[in-house]
C-alpha positions as CSV (number, residue, x, y, z in Angstrom):
1,R,-28.2,77.8,-8.8
2,A,-28.9,75.2,-7.1
3,I,-27.2,75.9,-3.7
4,E,-29.5,79.2,-3.8
5,I,-31.9,77.2,-3.9
6,G,-30.7,74.4,-1.6
7,E,-30.2,77.3,0.7
8,K,-34.3,79.0,0.6
9,T,-35.4,75.5,0.6
10,L,-33.2,74.0,3.3
11,G,-31.1,76.8,4.8
12,P,-28.0,77.8,4.6
13,N,-26.4,75.4,7.0
14,H,-27.8,72.5,5.9
15,P,-25.8,69.3,5.2
16,N,-27.3,69.2,1.1
17,V,-25.9,72.9,1.0
18,A,-22.1,72.2,1.7
19,A,-22.5,68.8,-0.7
20,S,-23.9,71.4,-3.6
21,L,-20.3,73.5,-1.7
22,S,-18.2,71.4,-1.9
23,N,-19.4,69.5,-5.7
24,L,-18.7,73.2,-7.4
25,A,-15.2,74.5,-5.8
26,G,-14.2,70.9,-7.6
27,L,-15.5,71.8,-10.5
28,L,-13.4,74.8,-10.6
29,E,-10.9,73.7,-9.2
30,N,-10.9,71.5,-12.3
31,Q,-10.8,74.5,-14.2
32,G,-7.9,75.9,-12.2
33,K,-10.4,78.6,-10.7
34,Y,-8.5,77.7,-7.3
35,D,-9.0,81.7,-5.2
36,E,-13.5,80.8,-6.7
37,A,-12.9,77.3,-5.1
38,T,-10.5,77.9,-1.8
39,P,-13.8,79.2,0.0
40,L,-16.7,77.0,-1.6
41,Y,-14.6,74.2,0.9
42,E,-13.9,76.3,3.1
43,R,-17.5,77.4,4.2
44,S,-18.7,73.8,3.8
45,L,-16.2,72.5,5.5
46,N,-17.2,75.5,8.4
47,I,-21.3,73.4,7.3
48,S,-20.5,70.7,8.0
49,E,-18.2,71.1,11.0
50,R,-21.8,73.1,12.6
51,T,-23.9,70.3,11.7
52,L,-22.1,66.9,11.6
53,G,-20.3,67.7,14.8
54,P,-16.4,67.9,14.4
55,N,-16.0,64.8,14.0
56,H,-17.5,63.0,11.1
57,P,-16.8,61.4,8.1
58,D,-18.2,63.8,6.4
59,V,-16.3,66.2,7.7
60,A,-13.1,64.6,7.1
61,I,-13.8,64.1,3.4
62,S,-14.6,68.0,3.0
63,L,-10.8,68.2,4.4
64,N,-9.0,65.7,2.5
65,N,-11.5,68.2,-0.1
66,L,-9.7,71.0,0.9
67,A,-6.2,69.9,1.6
68,G,-6.2,68.7,-1.8
69,L,-6.9,71.7,-3.5
70,L,-3.9,73.3,-2.6
71,K,-1.6,70.4,-3.3
72,E,-2.7,71.2,-6.4
73,Q,-1.2,74.9,-5.6
74,K,2.1,73.6,-3.9
75,K,1.5,74.4,-0.7
76,Y,1.5,71.1,1.2
77,K,2.4,72.2,4.3
78,E,-0.6,74.0,4.9
79,A,-2.3,70.6,3.1
80,R,-0.6,69.1,5.4
81,P,-2.8,68.9,8.7
82,L,-5.9,69.1,7.0
83,L,-4.3,65.4,5.4
84,Q,-3.5,64.5,9.7
85,R,-6.4,66.1,10.9
86,A,-8.9,63.5,8.4
87,L,-7.5,60.9,9.1
88,S,-7.8,61.3,12.8
89,I,-11.9,61.1,11.8
90,L,-11.7,58.7,10.1
91,V,-9.9,55.3,11.5
92,A,-11.6,56.3,15.0
93,K,-14.6,56.7,12.3
94,L,-14.3,54.1,10.0
95,P,-12.7,50.2,9.7
96,P,-9.8,50.6,9.3
97,Q,-9.8,49.3,5.3
98,H,-12.2,51.7,4.2
99,P,-11.0,53.4,1.1
100,H,-11.9,56.9,2.9
101,I,-8.3,55.8,4.9
102,K,-6.4,54.1,1.7
103,I,-6.6,57.8,0.1
104,V,-6.7,60.6,2.6
105,R,-3.0,57.8,3.7
106,M,-2.1,58.3,0.0
107,S,-3.0,61.6,0.0
108,L,-0.6,62.5,3.1
109,N,2.3,60.4,2.2
110,D,2.5,62.7,-1.5
111,I,2.9,65.1,0.6
112,D,5.6,64.7,2.6
113,S,7.2,63.3,0.0
114,Q,6.1,66.8,-2.0
115,I,7.4,68.1,1.5
116,R,10.9,66.0,1.4
117,K,12.2,66.5,-1.8
118,S,10.8,70.6,-1.7
119,R,13.7,70.2,1.3
120,N,16.3,68.4,-0.6
121,E,16.3,70.2,-3.2
122,K,16.8,73.5,-0.8
123,N,19.6,72.0,0.1
124,G,21.3,70.6,-2.4
125,K,20.8,74.9,-3.8
126,K,22.5,75.8,-0.6
127,K,26.1,73.1,-1.6
128,R,26.6,74.6,-4.4
129,K,26.6,78.0,-3.9
């Protein structure tokens, strides 16, 4: 309902609508409703890119949120480029010690670790055959 009100009063492409969509997506993600959360995160990202520009720190946060959802679903290879883009934006726009940069770097390191683990497990299975 809040999103509907925001769309009517601010317009469907307002950054506040994007924030509301992202908040609702996060709630759905926490409930395990990934299929419902995905289009909301994607729409939030799209609005942020169009209204704030593709290199705005809020776009990086949207990328990180969507990547987090993909990570929850073990879609590491899909999440990785989103995190890489988010990190590039944040490094260019924020001071080096900013907490958002640290958070995205930790997420990227975790994804890389999961990808390596998955690759090692596959290689181990091939060797056993």
